[in-house]
N, C-alpha and C positions, 0 to 999 in steps of 0.2 A: 504493500500500500504506500509506504513512504517513497520507494523508488518511483512508483507510478505518479505520485503527487509531484515529485521533483521534475519528472519529465513533463508533466502536465503544465507546469508553470515555467518550463524551460529555465531551471535554476542556473544552468551553466551560463546563461546570458547575463547573469549578475556581473560578470567580469567586465562588462562594458561601462556601466555607470559608476561602479564602486571605486575603481582606481582614481577617477577624477574627484570623487568625494574625499577620498583619503589624501590625495595630493593637496587639495585645497585645505584640508585640515592641517597637514604638516606645515604648510606655509603660514596659515593663520596663527598657528601656535608657535612658530619658529622652532619646530622640532616636534616632539611628542607631547600632546596634551595629557590630562589625567586619564587614567584607565577608565574612569566612569564615563567621561565624554566619549572616548573611543567606543565603549560598549553601547552607549546610547545612540551614537551615529550609525553604528552597524545594525542595531536593532531597528531603527527608523527606516534604514534602507531596505532591510529584509521585509518588514511589514508593508511598507509602501509598495514595493515591487510585487509582493505576493497578492496584495489587494488588486493591483493593476492587472496582473496576468490572469488571475481568476475571473475578474470582471470581463476581460477581453475574451476569454474562452466562453463565458456565458453569452456575451453579446454575439459572438460569431458561431454559436453552437451548430446551427443548421447550415450555415455557409461552409464551415469546415468539413461537414459531411460530404459536400459536393466538390471539394478541392482535393485532387490526388495527393498533393503534398501534405495535407493535414487530415486526411480521411479517418485516421485512427485515433485522433485526439480524444474524441468524446467517449472512447472505450476505456480510457485510462482512469476515469473518475466519474462517479454518478453526478448528475447535475445538481442534486440537492446538497451534496457534499461540497461541490464547488461554490455554491451560493453561501453556505455556512462558513467556508474558509475565507471567502471575500469579506463577509461581515465581521468576522473575528479579527482578521488582519487589519481592517479599517479601524476598528476600535483600539486595537493594540498600537497602531501607528499614532493615533491621537494621544493615547496615554503616554507613549514614549516621548513625544514632543513636549508634553506637559512637564516632564521631569528634566528636559533640557534647559529651556528658559522661556520666559513669557512671549518673546517675539516669535520664536519657532512655533510655539503652540498657537499663537494668534494667526500665523500664516499657514498652518497645516491644512485647513479646509481649502485654501486656494491651491496649494500644491496638489491635493487629492483630486480636485476638480479637473486640473490639467491632465494628470496622469491617467485618470479614468476616462476623461473625455476623448482621449486618443482612440479608444475602441470604436467610437462612432464617427471618427473624422472622415473615413472613406465614403461615408454615406452622403456627405454634403460638401466636401472640398477636394480639389485636386492636390492640395498641399498637406496631405496627411503625414508625409515624411517630415515636414517641418514641425508638425504638432508633436510627433514622437521626439524630435530633437529638443523641443521646448521641455518636454517631460523629463528627459535625461539631463537637461541643462540645469534643472532645479537642484540636482544633487550637489554640485560643488558650491553653489550659493548657500544651500541649507547647511552644509558642513562648516562653512566659514561662519555663518550666523550662530551655529552651535558653539563654536569656540569663542567668538568675540562678542556676540550679541549685537552686532551692528553691521550695516552695509559698508562696502568699500569698493573701489574700482577694480582691483585684481580679480575677485571672484566673478564680477559681471563680465569682464573680458573673457575669462575662462568659460563662463556659461555660453557666450557667443561662439567660442571655439567648439564646445561640445555640441551645440545646436547644429552647426554646419557640418561637423564630422558625422554626427548621427544621421542627419538628413542624407548626406552623401552615401553612407554605407547602406542605409535602408532603401535608397533608390536601387543600388546594386542588387540587394536581396529581393526587392519587389519585382525584378525582371523575371523571376521564376513564376510569378502569378499573373503575368501580363494577360494571357488568354483567359484565365479564370476570372480575373477582375473585369475584363470587358464583357464576358458572358453574364456575370452577376450584376452588371450595372454599377460596379464600385469604382470610385474615383481614386486616382493617384497621379503623381507626376509622370510615371512610366506610361500609363494609359493616355494621359494628356499629350505628352511630347513624342511618344514612341520610343522604342528601345535605344536607338542610336543617339538621339538628342538627349535622352535622359541620362545615359552614361557620360556624355560630354558634360552635362550639368553637374554630375557627381564629381568629375575631375575639378571643375571650377570651385565647387563647395569645399572640397578637401584642400585645395590650394589656399582658399580663404581661411580655412580652419588652421592651417599651419602658420599663416601670418598672425592670426589671433593668438595662437599659442606662444608665438614669439613675443607678441605684445604683452601677454600675461607675464612672461619671464622678465621683460624689461620693467613693467609697472611694479612688479613685486620685488625687483632688484635681485633676481636670482642669478646664480653664477655659472661657471663652466660646466659643472655636472649636469645641470638642467639642459643647457644648450647642446651638449653631446647627446643627451636623451632625445632632444628635439630632432637632431639629425637622424637618429635611428628611427624615430616615428615617421619621418619623411620617407625613409627607405621602405618601411612597412606599407605605407600607403601607395607608393609606386608599385610595389609587388602586388597589392590588392587590385589595382587597376589593370595591370598586365594580365592577371588571372581573369578578371571580370570580362575583359574584351575577348576572351576565348569563347564565351557565350554558352558553354555547356554547364549543366547543373553541378557537376562535381567541382568544376573550377570556381563557380560562384560561391558554393558553400565553403570552399577552402579560403577564398578571398574574404568572405564574411567573418568566419571564425578565427582563422589563424592570424590574419593581418591585423584585425581590430583588437584581438586579445593582446597582440604584441604592442600595439599603440598604447593601450592602457597600462601594460606592464612597464614599458619604458618610461611612461609619464610618472607613475607612482614611484619608481626607483629613482628617477632623476630628481624629483622634488624632495624625497626623503634624504638622499645622499647630500643634496645641496644644503639642506637645513642642518644635517648632522656635522657637516664640515665647517660650519661657521664658528 
């Protein structure tokens, strides 16, 4: 049951948002914050993502049955269990933010509206990939607020980078569902622009994301370790687009998982090493 639940919510995808939350936390704390803050940030991430993913599965329950890529999802967990998990995760997310600080608690409904709202974005906008990007962009800002209790320029720049990076890789991932989305009347950048132009836009977005990541490093006065990591992130994204342009499902999945996991890993290591060397 646990293994099925983790597959149901694609727990492995946590590697995308989590590194940017942790990196933001390291920079905000100038190293490691208290273990209590670390634990609360991790719990907030887990509960928010679990709520979002179970809500997404519930919203797409019938559509997933008609998509060859997702046809077996509804068999992993009964729908009533998915609904219960969504409700419990939502309540635990609110409770966790309450123990972080008043600002995080006050903003928690806004964050939840965004991350849950993504599940219906394809029904009404071509820019669903940007909605997902906004949902993931909340993570580094939330982590910064958890540590400092106030807004600042660096996490907002980092959020912009995460938004564009996420939109770019989700465009690549969405190419797998191009025909299904058209058949189901669902909207996305890929359906709107077509495969070739959508992949070109993904390149543009990832280029902009790299400039924003450089801007984050400069604004936060990060050093050599971070910019070495940024160079490695650039290499990972180049690799991702080389695979994506092959066009087959295996290459797209490799591009999505391997390259973006590497981007997150390089980012979190770069920020941590930078702060520990100070």
